PyMOL Python script that loads the backbone (N, CA, C, O; Angstrom):
from pymol import cmd

cmd.read_pdbstr("""\
ATOM      1  N   MET A   1    -122.735  94.892-211.182  1.00  0.00           N
ATOM      2  CA  MET A   1    -122.703  93.732-211.494  1.00  0.00           C
ATOM      3  C   MET A   1    -124.056  93.382-212.145  1.00  0.00           C
ATOM      4  O   MET A   1    -125.007  93.822-211.499  1.00  0.00           O
ATOM      5  N   GLN A   2    -124.374  92.720-213.232  1.00  0.00           N
ATOM      6  CA  GLN A   2    -125.004  92.383-213.905  1.00  0.00           C
ATOM      7  C   GLN A   2    -126.144  90.792-213.045  1.00  0.00           C
ATOM      8  O   GLN A   2    -125.601  89.857-212.457  1.00  0.00           O
ATOM      9  N   HIS A   3    -127.218  90.883-213.173  1.00  0.00           N
ATOM     10  CA  HIS A   3    -128.442  89.827-212.642  1.00  0.00           C
ATOM     11  C   HIS A   3    -129.422  89.516-214.047  1.00  0.00           C
ATOM     12  O   HIS A   3    -129.617  90.197-215.053  1.00  0.00           O
ATOM     13  N   THR A   4    -129.822  88.466-213.717  1.00  0.00           N
ATOM     14  CA  THR A   4    -130.633  87.998-214.657  1.00  0.00           C
ATOM     15  C   THR A   4    -131.897  88.189-213.908  1.00  0.00           C
ATOM     16  O   THR A   4    -131.948  87.392-212.971  1.00  0.00           O
ATOM     17  N   VAL A   5    -133.161  89.126-214.001  1.00  0.00           N
ATOM     18  CA  VAL A   5    -134.542  89.641-213.548  1.00  0.00           C
ATOM     19  C   VAL A   5    -135.316  88.474-214.212  1.00  0.00           C
ATOM     20  O   VAL A   5    -134.790  88.148-215.276  1.00  0.00           O
ATOM     21  N   TRP A   6    -136.433  87.741-213.883  1.00  0.00           N
ATOM     22  CA  TRP A   6    -136.873  87.256-214.625  1.00  0.00           C
ATOM     23  C   TRP A   6    -138.725  87.757-213.763  1.00  0.00           C
ATOM     24  O   TRP A   6    -139.306  87.552-212.697  1.00  0.00           O
ATOM     25  N   ILE A   7    -139.021  88.584-215.264  1.00  0.00           N
ATOM     26  CA  ILE A   7    -140.710  88.466-214.637  1.00  0.00           C
ATOM     27  C   ILE A   7    -141.693  87.926-215.233  1.00  0.00           C
ATOM     28  O   ILE A   7    -141.860  87.493-216.373  1.00  0.00           O
ATOM     29  N   PRO A   8    -142.702  88.052-213.771  1.00  0.00           N
ATOM     30  CA  PRO A   8    -143.769  86.913-214.053  1.00  0.00           C
ATOM     31  C   PRO A   8    -144.688  87.569-215.341  1.00  0.00           C
ATOM     32  O   PRO A   8    -144.686  88.693-215.844  1.00  0.00           O
ATOM     33  N   ALA A   9    -145.389  86.459-215.602  1.00  0.00           N
ATOM     34  CA  ALA A   9    -146.539  86.447-216.327  1.00  0.00           C
ATOM     35  C   ALA A   9    -147.557  87.831-216.023  1.00  0.00           C
ATOM     36  O   ALA A   9    -148.182  88.419-216.905  1.00  0.00           O
ATOM     37  N   LEU A  10    -147.559  88.179-214.608  1.00  0.00           N
ATOM     38  CA  LEU A  10    -148.681  88.908-214.386  1.00  0.00           C
ATOM     39  C   LEU A  10    -147.881  90.525-214.767  1.00  0.00           C
ATOM     40  O   LEU A  10    -148.597  91.365-215.312  1.00  0.00           O
ATOM     41  N   HIS A  11    -146.850  90.782-214.549  1.00  0.00           N
ATOM     42  CA  HIS A  11    -145.923  91.788-215.135  1.00  0.00           C
ATOM     43  C   HIS A  11    -145.484  92.319-216.357  1.00  0.00           C
ATOM     44  O   HIS A  11    -145.050  93.464-216.486  1.00  0.00           O
ATOM     45  N   ARG A  12    -145.579  91.602-217.131  1.00  0.00           N
ATOM     46  CA  ARG A  12    -145.170  91.339-218.636  1.00  0.00           C
ATOM     47  C   ARG A  12    -145.439  92.671-218.917  1.00  0.00           C
ATOM     48  O   ARG A  12    -144.613  93.557-219.135  1.00  0.00           O
ATOM     49  N   ASP A  13    -146.544  92.747-218.899  1.00  0.00           N
ATOM     50  CA  ASP A  13    -147.491  94.178-220.044  1.00  0.00           C
ATOM     51  C   ASP A  13    -146.621  94.970-219.072  1.00  0.00           C
ATOM     52  O   ASP A  13    -147.396  95.774-218.554  1.00  0.00           O
ATOM     53  N   LEU A  14    -145.606  95.118-218.651  1.00  0.00           N
ATOM     54  CA  LEU A  14    -144.828  96.495-218.518  1.00  0.00           C
ATOM     55  C   LEU A  14    -143.858  96.268-219.112  1.00  0.00           C
ATOM     56  O   LEU A  14    -143.519  97.279-219.727  1.00  0.00           O
ATOM     57  N   ALA A  15    -142.935  95.122-219.330  1.00  0.00           N
ATOM     58  CA  ALA A  15    -141.472  94.963-219.580  1.00  0.00           C
ATOM     59  C   ALA A  15    -142.298  94.565-221.662  1.00  0.00           C
ATOM     60  O   ALA A  15    -142.104  93.490-222.230  1.00  0.00           O
ATOM     61  N   GLY A  16    -142.709  95.161-221.983  1.00  0.00           N
ATOM     62  CA  GLY A  16    -143.460  94.821-222.995  1.00  0.00           C
ATOM     63  C   GLY A  16    -143.198  92.821-224.142  1.00  0.00           C
ATOM     64  O   GLY A  16    -142.765  92.362-225.199  1.00  0.00           O
ATOM     65  N   GLY A  17    -143.871  92.426-222.822  1.00  0.00           N
ATOM     66  CA  GLY A  17    -143.886  90.840-222.460  1.00  0.00           C
ATOM     67  C   GLY A  17    -142.073  89.995-222.664  1.00  0.00           C
ATOM     68  O   GLY A  17    -142.033  88.875-223.174  1.00  0.00           O
ATOM     69  N   ALA A  18    -141.243  90.428-222.382  1.00  0.00           N
ATOM     70  CA  ALA A  18    -140.074  90.060-222.024  1.00  0.00           C
ATOM     71  C   ALA A  18    -140.425  88.927-220.578  1.00  0.00           C
ATOM     72  O   ALA A  18    -141.101  89.118-219.567  1.00  0.00           O
ATOM     73  N   GLU A  19    -139.760  87.931-220.968  1.00  0.00           N
ATOM     74  CA  GLU A  19    -139.530  86.981-219.617  1.00  0.00           C
ATOM     75  C   GLU A  19    -138.500  87.155-218.941  1.00  0.00           C
ATOM     76  O   GLU A  19    -138.354  86.718-217.799  1.00  0.00           O
ATOM     77  N   THR A  20    -137.277  88.125-219.869  1.00  0.00           N
ATOM     78  CA  THR A  20    -135.961  88.252-218.548  1.00  0.00           C
ATOM     79  C   THR A  20    -135.338  89.780-219.026  1.00  0.00           C
ATOM     80  O   THR A  20    -135.251  90.069-220.219  1.00  0.00           O
ATOM     81  N   VAL A  21    -134.935  90.678-217.980  1.00  0.00           N
ATOM     82  CA  VAL A  21    -133.998  91.632-218.471  1.00  0.00           C
ATOM     83  C   VAL A  21    -132.880  91.312-217.710  1.00  0.00           C
ATOM     84  O   VAL A  21    -132.787  90.304-217.009  1.00  0.00           O
ATOM     85  N   SER A  22    -131.740  92.468-217.895  1.00  0.00           N
ATOM     86  CA  SER A  22    -130.711  92.433-216.778  1.00  0.00           C
ATOM     87  C   SER A  22    -130.428  93.628-216.681  1.00  0.00           C
ATOM     88  O   SER A  22    -130.280  94.533-217.502  1.00  0.00           O
ATOM     89  N   VAL A  23    -130.345  93.535-215.293  1.00  0.00           N
ATOM     90  CA  VAL A  23    -129.990  94.554-214.583  1.00  0.00           C
ATOM     91  C   VAL A  23    -128.753  94.830-213.657  1.00  0.00           C
ATOM     92  O   VAL A  23    -128.234  94.047-212.861  1.00  0.00           O
ATOM     93  N   GLU A  24    -128.316  96.437-214.014  1.00  0.00           N
ATOM     94  CA  GLU A  24    -127.010  96.208-212.949  1.00  0.00           C
ATOM     95  C   GLU A  24    -127.064  96.522-211.892  1.00  0.00           C
ATOM     96  O   GLU A  24    -127.121  97.752-211.926  1.00  0.00           O
ATOM     97  N   ALA A  25    -127.097  96.022-210.370  1.00  0.00           N
ATOM     98  CA  ALA A  25    -127.637  96.073-209.190  1.00  0.00           C
ATOM     99  C   ALA A  25    -126.962  95.829-208.345  1.00  0.00           C
ATOM    100  O   ALA A  25    -126.304  94.813-208.567  1.00  0.00           O
ATOM    101  N   GLU A  26    -126.665  96.570-206.830  1.00  0.00           N
ATOM    102  CA  GLU A  26    -126.180  95.810-205.709  1.00  0.00           C
ATOM    103  C   GLU A  26    -126.939  95.220-204.599  1.00  0.00           C
ATOM    104  O   GLU A  26    -126.422  94.869-203.539  1.00  0.00           O
ATOM    105  N   THR A  27    -128.480  95.102-204.953  1.00  0.00           N
ATOM    106  CA  THR A  27    -129.458  95.392-203.811  1.00  0.00           C
ATOM    107  C   THR A  27    -131.002  94.958-204.785  1.00  0.00           C
ATOM    108  O   THR A  27    -131.337  95.062-205.965  1.00  0.00           O
ATOM    109  N   ILE A  28    -131.515  94.538-203.761  1.00  0.00           N
ATOM    110  CA  ILE A  28    -133.356  93.720-204.419  1.00  0.00           C
ATOM    111  C   ILE A  28    -133.266  95.510-204.592  1.00  0.00           C
ATOM    112  O   ILE A  28    -133.061  95.927-205.732  1.00  0.00           O
ATOM    113  N   GLY A  29    -133.418  96.509-203.480  1.00  0.00           N
ATOM    114  CA  GLY A  29    -134.306  97.594-203.933  1.00  0.00           C
ATOM    115  C   GLY A  29    -133.365  98.494-205.437  1.00  0.00           C
ATOM    116  O   GLY A  29    -134.090  99.249-206.084  1.00  0.00           O
ATOM    117  N   GLU A  30    -132.126  98.402-205.827  1.00  0.00           N
ATOM    118  CA  GLU A  30    -131.706  99.189-206.064  1.00  0.00           C
ATOM    119  C   GLU A  30    -132.289  97.959-207.873  1.00  0.00           C
ATOM    120  O   GLU A  30    -132.267  98.488-208.984  1.00  0.00           O
ATOM    121  N   VAL A  31    -132.645  96.693-207.717  1.00  0.00           N
ATOM    122  CA  VAL A  31    -133.046  95.955-208.862  1.00  0.00           C
ATOM    123  C   VAL A  31    -134.606  96.752-209.517  1.00  0.00           C
ATOM    124  O   VAL A  31    -135.056  96.929-210.649  1.00  0.00           O
ATOM    125  N   ILE A  32    -135.072  97.076-208.129  1.00  0.00           N
ATOM    126  CA  ILE A  32    -136.371  97.788-209.219  1.00  0.00           C
ATOM    127  C   ILE A  32    -135.979  98.952-209.171  1.00  0.00           C
ATOM    128  O   ILE A  32    -137.034  99.547-209.385  1.00  0.00           O
ATOM    129  N   ASP A  33    -135.168  99.766-209.034  1.00  0.00           N
ATOM    130  CA  ASP A  33    -135.137 101.158-209.205  1.00  0.00           C
ATOM    131  C   ASP A  33    -134.100 101.092-210.599  1.00  0.00           C
ATOM    132  O   ASP A  33    -133.651 102.152-211.037  1.00  0.00           O
ATOM    133  N   GLN A  34    -133.796  99.935-211.183  1.00  0.00           N
ATOM    134  CA  GLN A  34    -133.334  99.275-212.562  1.00  0.00           C
ATOM    135  C   GLN A  34    -134.190  99.453-213.400  1.00  0.00           C
ATOM    136  O   GLN A  34    -134.126 100.345-214.245  1.00  0.00           O
ATOM    137  N   LEU A  35    -135.509  98.287-213.249  1.00  0.00           N
ATOM    138  CA  LEU A  35    -137.040  97.879-213.420  1.00  0.00           C
ATOM    139  C   LEU A  35    -137.894  99.087-213.958  1.00  0.00           C
ATOM    140  O   LEU A  35    -138.121  99.285-215.152  1.00  0.00           O
ATOM    141  N   GLU A  36    -138.366  99.919-212.844  1.00  0.00           N
ATOM    142  CA  GLU A  36    -138.304 101.040-212.806  1.00  0.00           C
ATOM    143  C   GLU A  36    -137.886 101.896-214.632  1.00  0.00           C
ATOM    144  O   GLU A  36    -138.414 101.903-215.744  1.00  0.00           O
ATOM    145  N   ALA A  37    -136.642 102.504-213.978  1.00  0.00           N
ATOM    146  CA  ALA A  37    -136.081 103.408-215.120  1.00  0.00           C
ATOM    147  C   ALA A  37    -136.468 102.317-216.896  1.00  0.00           C
ATOM    148  O   ALA A  37    -136.942 102.809-217.920  1.00  0.00           O
ATOM    149  N   LYS A  38    -136.207 101.356-216.765  1.00  0.00           N
ATOM    150  CA  LYS A  38    -136.711 100.719-218.172  1.00  0.00           C
ATOM    151  C   LYS A  38    -137.568 100.687-218.240  1.00  0.00           C
ATOM    152  O   LYS A  38    -137.856 100.629-219.436  1.00  0.00           O
ATOM    153  N   PHE A  39    -139.106 100.680-217.138  1.00  0.00           N
ATOM    154  CA  PHE A  39    -140.774 100.195-217.307  1.00  0.00           C
ATOM    155  C   PHE A  39    -141.003 100.594-216.471  1.00  0.00           C
ATOM    156  O   PHE A  39    -141.403  99.999-215.471  1.00  0.00           O
ATOM    157  N   PRO A  40    -140.779 102.030-216.633  1.00  0.00           N
ATOM    158  CA  PRO A  40    -142.138 102.628-215.654  1.00  0.00           C
ATOM    159  C   PRO A  40    -143.368 101.878-215.441  1.00  0.00           C
ATOM    160  O   PRO A  40    -143.914 101.284-216.371  1.00  0.00           O
ATOM    161  N   GLY A  41    -143.922 101.880-214.003  1.00  0.00           N
ATOM    162  CA  GLY A  41    -144.807 101.393-213.435  1.00  0.00           C
ATOM    163  C   GLY A  41    -144.359  99.840-212.599  1.00  0.00           C
ATOM    164  O   GLY A  41    -145.271  99.065-212.311  1.00  0.00           O
ATOM    165  N   PHE A  42    -142.973  99.502-212.269  1.00  0.00           N
ATOM    166  CA  PHE A  42    -142.762  98.815-212.175  1.00  0.00           C
ATOM    167  C   PHE A  42    -142.476  98.652-210.143  1.00  0.00           C
ATOM    168  O   PHE A  42    -142.687  97.728-209.358  1.00  0.00           O
ATOM    169  N   ALA A  43    -141.912 100.080-209.971  1.00  0.00           N
ATOM    170  CA  ALA A  43    -142.194  99.775-208.535  1.00  0.00           C
ATOM    171  C   ALA A  43    -143.186  99.951-207.713  1.00  0.00           C
ATOM    172  O   ALA A  43    -143.103  99.805-206.493  1.00  0.00           O
ATOM    173  N   ALA A  44    -144.157 100.267-208.312  1.00  0.00           N
ATOM    174  CA  ALA A  44    -145.361 100.400-207.688  1.00  0.00           C
ATOM    175  C   ALA A  44    -145.788  98.996-207.692  1.00  0.00           C
ATOM    176  O   ALA A  44    -146.043  98.658-206.536  1.00  0.00           O
ATOM    177  N   ARG A  45    -145.991  97.913-208.651  1.00  0.00           N
ATOM    178  CA  ARG A  45    -146.493  96.823-208.242  1.00  0.00           C
ATOM    179  C   ARG A  45    -145.636  95.586-207.276  1.00  0.00           C
ATOM    180  O   ARG A  45    -145.940  94.464-206.870  1.00  0.00           O
ATOM    181  N   LEU A  46    -144.289  96.559-207.157  1.00  0.00           N
ATOM    182  CA  LEU A  46    -143.399  95.661-207.085  1.00  0.00           C
ATOM    183  C   LEU A  46    -142.862  95.985-204.846  1.00  0.00           C
ATOM    184  O   LEU A  46    -142.245  95.269-204.057  1.00  0.00           O
ATOM    185  N   SER A  47    -143.465  97.241-204.707  1.00  0.00           N
ATOM    186  CA  SER A  47    -142.855  98.186-203.273  1.00  0.00           C
ATOM    187  C   SER A  47    -143.964  98.970-203.258  1.00  0.00           C
ATOM    188  O   SER A  47    -144.835  99.213-204.094  1.00  0.00           O
ATOM    189  N   GLU A  48    -143.693  99.429-201.783  1.00  0.00           N
ATOM    190  CA  GLU A  48    -145.086  99.933-201.142  1.00  0.00           C
ATOM    191  C   GLU A  48    -144.078 100.753-200.159  1.00  0.00           C
ATOM    192  O   GLU A  48    -143.212 100.082-199.599  1.00  0.00           O
ATOM    193  N   ASP A  49    -144.126 102.152-199.907  1.00  0.00           N
ATOM    194  CA  ASP A  49    -143.442 102.816-198.081  1.00  0.00           C
ATOM    195  C   ASP A  49    -141.995 102.184-198.183  1.00  0.00           C
ATOM    196  O   ASP A  49    -141.402 102.245-197.107  1.00  0.00           O
ATOM    197  N   GLY A  50    -141.294 101.605-199.186  1.00  0.00           N
ATOM    198  CA  GLY A  50    -140.089 101.961-198.623  1.00  0.00           C
ATOM    199  C   GLY A  50    -139.968 100.168-198.402  1.00  0.00           C
ATOM    200  O   GLY A  50    -139.312  99.826-197.418  1.00  0.00           O
ATOM    201  N   LYS A  51    -140.569  99.049-199.269  1.00  0.00           N
ATOM    202  CA  LYS A  51    -140.568  97.945-198.269  1.00  0.00           C
ATOM    203  C   LYS A  51    -140.898  96.581-199.685  1.00  0.00           C
ATOM    204  O   LYS A  51    -140.348  97.015-200.697  1.00  0.00           O
ATOM    205  N   MET A  52    -141.331  95.699-199.880  1.00  0.00           N
ATOM    206  CA  MET A  52    -141.731  94.875-200.782  1.00  0.00           C
ATOM    207  C   MET A  52    -142.397  95.098-200.400  1.00  0.00           C
ATOM    208  O   MET A  52    -142.539  95.693-199.332  1.00  0.00           O
ATOM    209  N   ARG A  53    -143.684  94.404-201.681  1.00  0.00           N
ATOM    210  CA  ARG A  53    -145.502  94.534-201.235  1.00  0.00           C
ATOM    211  C   ARG A  53    -145.485  92.988-200.474  1.00  0.00           C
ATOM    212  O   ARG A  53    -144.829  92.016-200.847  1.00  0.00           O
ATOM    213  N   SER A  54    -146.195  93.048-199.566  1.00  0.00           N
ATOM    214  CA  SER A  54    -146.724  91.635-198.582  1.00  0.00           C
ATOM    215  C   SER A  54    -147.142  90.144-199.647  1.00  0.00           C
ATOM    216  O   SER A  54    -147.004  88.954-199.361  1.00  0.00           O
ATOM    217  N   ASN A  55    -147.679  90.772-200.917  1.00  0.00           N
ATOM    218  CA  ASN A  55    -147.624  89.855-202.133  1.00  0.00           C
ATOM    219  C   ASN A  55    -147.619  89.578-202.538  1.00  0.00           C
ATOM    220  O   ASN A  55    -148.377  88.907-203.237  1.00  0.00           O
ATOM    221  N   ILE A  56    -145.357  90.258-202.381  1.00  0.00           N
ATOM    222  CA  ILE A  56    -144.782  89.547-203.718  1.00  0.00           C
ATOM    223  C   ILE A  56    -143.059  89.157-202.409  1.00  0.00           C
ATOM    224  O   ILE A  56    -142.346  89.738-201.591  1.00  0.00           O
ATOM    225  N   ALA A  57    -143.260  87.663-203.137  1.00  0.00           N
ATOM    226  CA  ALA A  57    -141.256  87.384-202.779  1.00  0.00           C
ATOM    227  C   ALA A  57    -140.455  87.203-203.536  1.00  0.00           C
ATOM    228  O   ALA A  57    -140.450  87.018-204.753  1.00  0.00           O
ATOM    229  N   VAL A  58    -139.321  87.287-202.359  1.00  0.00           N
ATOM    230  CA  VAL A  58    -137.782  87.348-203.815  1.00  0.00           C
ATOM    231  C   VAL A  58    -137.545  86.017-203.816  1.00  0.00           C
ATOM    232  O   VAL A  58    -138.187  85.246-203.103  1.00  0.00           O
ATOM    233  N   ALA A  59    -136.776  85.711-204.470  1.00  0.00           N
ATOM    234  CA  ALA A  59    -136.006  84.651-204.537  1.00  0.00           C
ATOM    235  C   ALA A  59    -135.020  84.811-205.433  1.00  0.00           C
ATOM    236  O   ALA A  59    -135.384  85.621-206.286  1.00  0.00           O
ATOM    237  N   ILE A  60    -133.685  84.312-205.670  1.00  0.00           N
ATOM    238  CA  ILE A  60    -132.383  85.265-205.776  1.00  0.00           C
ATOM    239  C   ILE A  60    -131.635  83.846-205.678  1.00  0.00           C
ATOM    240  O   ILE A  60    -131.507  83.247-204.610  1.00  0.00           O
ATOM    241  N   ASN A  61    -131.178  83.397-206.853  1.00  0.00           N
ATOM    242  CA  ASN A  61    -130.456  82.023-207.210  1.00  0.00           C
ATOM    243  C   ASN A  61    -131.315  80.578-206.892  1.00  0.00           C
ATOM    244  O   ASN A  61    -130.834  79.510-206.512  1.00  0.00           O
ATOM    245  N   GLY A  62    -132.868  80.927-207.199  1.00  0.00           N
ATOM    246  CA  GLY A  62    -133.852  79.591-206.001  1.00  0.00           C
ATOM    247  C   GLY A  62    -133.942  79.855-204.296  1.00  0.00           C
ATOM    248  O   GLY A  62    -134.750  79.192-203.646  1.00  0.00           O
ATOM    249  N   GLU A  63    -133.483  80.380-203.946  1.00  0.00           N
ATOM    250  CA  GLU A  63    -133.630  81.095-202.499  1.00  0.00           C
ATOM    251  C   GLU A  63    -134.390  82.261-202.527  1.00  0.00           C
ATOM    252  O   GLU A  63    -134.320  83.338-203.121  1.00  0.00           O
ATOM    253  N   ILE A  64    -135.684  81.362-201.121  1.00  0.00           N
ATOM    254  CA  ILE A  64    -136.314  83.128-201.265  1.00  0.00           C
ATOM    255  C   ILE A  64    -135.779  83.895-199.651  1.00  0.00           C
ATOM    256  O   ILE A  64    -135.348  83.436-198.594  1.00  0.00           O
ATOM    257  N   THR A  65    -135.990  84.839-200.005  1.00  0.00           N
ATOM    258  CA  THR A  65    -135.356  85.673-199.131  1.00  0.00           C
ATOM    259  C   THR A  65    -136.327  86.832-198.444  1.00  0.00           C
ATOM    260  O   THR A  65    -137.122  87.532-199.070  1.00  0.00           O
ATOM    261  N   HIS A  66    -136.110  86.869-197.176  1.00  0.00           N
ATOM    262  CA  HIS A  66    -136.499  87.993-196.446  1.00  0.00           C
ATOM    263  C   HIS A  66    -136.400  89.625-195.882  1.00  0.00           C
ATOM    264  O   HIS A  66    -137.048  90.457-195.246  1.00  0.00           O
ATOM    265  N   ARG A  67    -135.131  89.443-196.584  1.00  0.00           N
ATOM    266  CA  ARG A  67    -134.431  91.071-196.043  1.00  0.00           C
ATOM    267  C   ARG A  67    -135.052  91.673-197.163  1.00  0.00           C
ATOM    268  O   ARG A  67    -135.019  90.511-197.570  1.00  0.00           O
ATOM    269  N   GLY A  68    -135.419  92.122-197.788  1.00  0.00           N
ATOM    270  CA  GLY A  68    -136.752  92.658-198.526  1.00  0.00           C
ATOM    271  C   GLY A  68    -136.114  93.530-199.420  1.00  0.00           C
ATOM    272  O   GLY A  68    -135.561  92.867-200.296  1.00  0.00           O
ATOM    273  N   LEU A  69    -135.984  94.523-199.543  1.00  0.00           N
ATOM    274  CA  LEU A  69    -135.490  95.480-200.632  1.00  0.00           C
ATOM    275  C   LEU A  69    -133.655  96.401-200.023  1.00  0.00           C
ATOM    276  O   LEU A  69    -133.009  97.337-200.496  1.00  0.00           O
ATOM    277  N   ARG A  70    -133.527  95.831-199.270  1.00  0.00           N
ATOM    278  CA  ARG A  70    -132.038  95.420-198.518  1.00  0.00           C
ATOM    279  C   ARG A  70    -131.204  94.406-198.836  1.00  0.00           C
ATOM    280  O   ARG A  70    -130.059  94.490-198.392  1.00  0.00           O
ATOM    281  N   GLN A  71    -131.467  93.547-199.442  1.00  0.00           N
ATOM    282  CA  GLN A  71    -130.913  92.502-200.010  1.00  0.00           C
ATOM    283  C   GLN A  71    -129.769  92.517-200.318  1.00  0.00           C
ATOM    284  O   GLN A  71    -129.813  93.690-200.689  1.00  0.00           O
ATOM    285  N   ARG A  72    -128.826  92.262-200.485  1.00  0.00           N
ATOM    286  CA  ARG A  72    -127.822  92.622-200.672  1.00  0.00           C
ATOM    287  C   ARG A  72    -127.068  91.434-201.482  1.00  0.00           C
ATOM    288  O   ARG A  72    -126.646  90.450-200.874  1.00  0.00           O
ATOM    289  N   LEU A  73    -126.832  91.663-203.729  1.00  0.00           N
ATOM    290  CA  LEU A  73    -126.787  90.940-204.797  1.00  0.00           C
ATOM    291  C   LEU A  73    -124.871  90.643-204.681  1.00  0.00           C
ATOM    292  O   LEU A  73    -123.921  91.312-205.089  1.00  0.00           O
ATOM    293  N   THR A  74    -124.951  89.435-203.990  1.00  0.00           N
ATOM    294  CA  THR A  74    -123.151  89.583-203.834  1.00  0.00           C
ATOM    295  C   THR A  74    -122.170  89.018-205.090  1.00  0.00           C
ATOM    296  O   THR A  74    -120.961  89.233-205.004  1.00  0.00           O
ATOM    297  N   GLU A  75    -122.649  88.376-206.125  1.00  0.00           N
ATOM    298  CA  GLU A  75    -122.727  87.837-207.386  1.00  0.00           C
ATOM    299  C   GLU A  75    -123.733  87.577-208.487  1.00  0.00           C
ATOM    300  O   GLU A  75    -124.914  87.260-208.343  1.00  0.00           O
ATOM    301  N   PRO A  76    -122.988  87.788-209.737  1.00  0.00           N
ATOM    302  CA  PRO A  76    -123.968  87.990-210.556  1.00  0.00           C
ATOM    303  C   PRO A  76    -125.456  86.443-209.894  1.00  0.00           C
ATOM    304  O   PRO A  76    -125.355  85.269-209.537  1.00  0.00           O
ATOM    305  N   SER A  77    -126.539  87.361-210.054  1.00  0.00           N
ATOM    306  CA  SER A  77    -127.819  86.326-209.499  1.00  0.00           C
ATOM    307  C   SER A  77    -128.745  86.238-210.404  1.00  0.00           C
ATOM    308  O   SER A  77    -128.895  87.091-211.280  1.00  0.00           O
ATOM    309  N   GLU A  78    -129.389  85.300-210.296  1.00  0.00           N
ATOM    310  CA  GLU A  78    -130.468  85.400-210.660  1.00  0.00           C
ATOM    311  C   GLU A  78    -132.610  85.512-210.182  1.00  0.00           C
ATOM    312  O   GLU A  78    -133.393  84.640-209.804  1.00  0.00           O
ATOM    313  N   VAL A  79    -132.763  86.733-210.417  1.00  0.00           N
ATOM    314  CA  VAL A  79    -133.682  87.210-209.481  1.00  0.00           C
ATOM    315  C   VAL A  79    -135.420  87.003-209.422  1.00  0.00           C
ATOM    316  O   VAL A  79    -135.861  88.149-209.502  1.00  0.00           O
ATOM    317  N   HIS A  80    -135.905  86.598-209.379  1.00  0.00           N
ATOM    318  CA  HIS A  80    -137.530  86.441-209.310  1.00  0.00           C
ATOM    319  C   HIS A  80    -138.396  86.918-208.028  1.00  0.00           C
ATOM    320  O   HIS A  80    -138.452  86.297-206.967  1.00  0.00           O
ATOM    321  N   PHE A  81    -139.099  88.205-208.334  1.00  0.00           N
ATOM    322  CA  PHE A  81    -140.393  88.346-207.905  1.00  0.00           C
ATOM    323  C   PHE A  81    -141.586  87.298-208.387  1.00  0.00           C
ATOM    324  O   PHE A  81    -142.219  86.991-209.398  1.00  0.00           O
ATOM    325  N   ILE A  82    -141.497  87.041-207.331  1.00  0.00           N
ATOM    326  CA  ILE A  82    -142.982  85.850-207.143  1.00  0.00           C
ATOM    327  C   ILE A  82    -144.805  86.591-206.273  1.00  0.00           C
ATOM    328  O   ILE A  82    -145.144  87.107-205.208  1.00  0.00           O
ATOM    329  N   PRO A  83    -145.337  86.251-207.347  1.00  0.00           N
ATOM    330  CA  PRO A  83    -146.732  86.900-206.856  1.00  0.00           C
ATOM    331  C   PRO A  83    -147.216  85.763-206.199  1.00  0.00           C
ATOM    332  O   PRO A  83    -147.176  84.577-206.525  1.00  0.00           O
ATOM    333  N   ALA A  84    -147.621  86.255-205.347  1.00  0.00           N
ATOM    334  CA  ALA A  84    -148.499  85.681-204.331  1.00  0.00           C
ATOM    335  C   ALA A  84    -150.073  84.857-205.246  1.00  0.00           C
ATOM    336  O   ALA A  84    -150.933  85.456-205.892  1.00  0.00           O
ATOM    337  N   LEU A  85    -149.974  83.352-204.971  1.00  0.00           N
ATOM    338  CA  LEU A  85    -151.402  83.572-206.017  1.00  0.00           C
ATOM    339  C   LEU A  85    -152.783  82.991-204.683  1.00  0.00           C
ATOM    340  O   LEU A  85    -152.716  82.639-203.505  1.00  0.00           O
ATOM    341  N   SER A  86    -153.781  83.135-205.565  1.00  0.00           N
ATOM    342  CA  SER A  86    -155.114  83.087-204.895  1.00  0.00           C
ATOM    343  C   SER A  86    -156.208  81.947-205.070  1.00  0.00           C
ATOM    344  O   SER A  86    -155.508  81.008-204.692  1.00  0.00           O
ATOM    345  N   GLY A  87    -156.920  81.611-205.249  1.00  0.00           N
ATOM    346  CA  GLY A  87    -157.807  81.186-205.304  1.00  0.00           C
ATOM    347  C   GLY A  87    -158.538  80.415-204.562  1.00  0.00           C
ATOM    348  O   GLY A  87    -158.640  80.616-203.351  1.00  0.00           O
ATOM    349  N   GLY A  88    -159.226  79.298-205.260  1.00  0.00           N
ATOM    350  CA  GLY A  88    -159.569  77.758-204.093  1.00  0.00           C
ATOM    351  C   GLY A  88    -159.931  76.528-204.950  1.00  0.00           C
ATOM    352  O   GLY A  88    -160.183  75.451-204.409  1.00  0.00           O
TER     353      GLY A  88
END
""", "prot")
cmd.dss("prot")
cmd.show_as("cartoon", "prot")
cmd.util.cbc("prot")
cmd.orient("prot")
C-alpha cells in the first residue's frame, strides 16, 4: 500500500530537498526502512534501538500515534515525522 511521507525541513538534506516521497509499507517501521533504502541516514535520525527517537512524533492522517514503529497503516496514508521544537 502506497503512503505519502512528508519530510521535515530538518531532514530534507537527506532526501535531496524533497518535501514528500511515496513509499510502500504496512507499518511505520517499514516506512522508515523504505526511507533508509532510498535515503541512507534516515533510520538513524528517526529511530534508535528499535524504537522511535524520543524527540520525534509520528502523525498519520493528522493523528499523533504512540505505537511507534509497530503502528500499522491500514489505508493509504499521509505520514508526518514531527521533530520536537526547542527554544525559549
